[in-house]
C-alpha positions in Angstrom: -12.9 -8.8 4.6 -10.9 -11.7 6.1 -12.4 -11.3 9.5 -15.9 -11.0 8.1 -15.3 -14.2 6.1 -14.2 -16.0 9.3 -17.2 -14.8 11.2 -19.6 -15.7 8.4 -18.2 -19.2 8.4 -18.5 -19.6 12.1 -22.1 -18.4 12.1 -22.9 -20.8 9.2 -21.5 -23.7 11.1 -24.8 -24.3 12.8 -23.6 -23.8 16.4 -25.0 -21.1 18.6 -24.1 -17.6 17.9 -22.2 -17.5 21.3 -20.1 -20.5 20.2 -19.6 -18.9 16.7 -18.4 -15.6 18.2 -16.0 -17.5 20.6 -14.6 -19.5 17.7 -14.2 -16.3 15.6 -12.3 -14.7 18.4 -9.9 -17.6 18.6 -9.2 -17.6 14.9 -9.1 -13.8 14.3 -7.3 -12.5 17.4 -3.8 -12.9 16.1 -4.5 -11.4 12.7 -6.2 -8.3 14.3 -3.2 -7.8 16.7 -0.7 -8.2 13.9 -2.6 -5.7 11.7 -2.6 -3.2 14.6 1.2 -3.6 15.0 1.6 -2.6 11.3 0.2 0.8 12.0 3.2 2.1 13.7 5.6 0.5 11.2 3.7 2.0 8.2 3.9 5.5 9.7 6.9 6.4 7.6 4.9 5.9 4.4 2.1 8.2 5.5 4.1 10.7 7.6 7.7 10.7 6.6 10.0 12.5 9.0 13.1 13.2 6.9 13.7 14.6 3.5 15.0 11.2 2.5 11.8 9.4 3.6 9.8 12.0 1.7 11.8 11.4 -1.5 11.6 7.6 -1.1 7.8 7.8 -0.6 7.3 10.1 -3.5 9.4 8.0 -5.8 7.3 4.9 -4.9 4.0 6.9 -5.5 5.3 8.1 -8.9 6.2 4.5 -9.8 9.8 5.3 -10.4 12.0 2.5 -11.5 14.1 1.1 -8.6 11.9 2.7 -6.0 11.3 0.2 -3.2 9.3 0.1 0.0 12.5 -1.2 1.7 13.7 2.4 1.3 11.1 3.4 3.9 12.0 0.6 6.3 8.5 -0.8 6.0 8.1 -4.6 6.4 5.8 -6.4 4.1 2.2 -6.9 5.3 2.1 -10.2 3.3 3.5 -12.1 6.3 0.6 -10.9 8.4 -2.1 -11.7 5.9 -0.7 -15.1 5.2 -0.5 -16.0 8.9 -4.1 -17.0 9.3 -5.4 -20.4 8.2 -8.8 -19.7 6.6 -11.4 -22.4 7.0 -13.1 -23.8 3.9 -16.7 -23.0 4.3 
């Protein structure tokens, strides 16, 4: 959604579509790369390797009190999503 928002804004800017796509690439590249890096870090959540990781994941999914994503060694994606400055269109 964020990337589509950026592209829509660039296309609406009145420049040529070639310039809009180039501007979109400059704005969105770091966000895309950061998101791709999260895939390997989130592996523990989707495919736990140890009994402890399975128990931690299941506790989080059950909403158990005190269950925390930190138990799975997964860093927050908030840093990635807040790393892009969205233009006001």
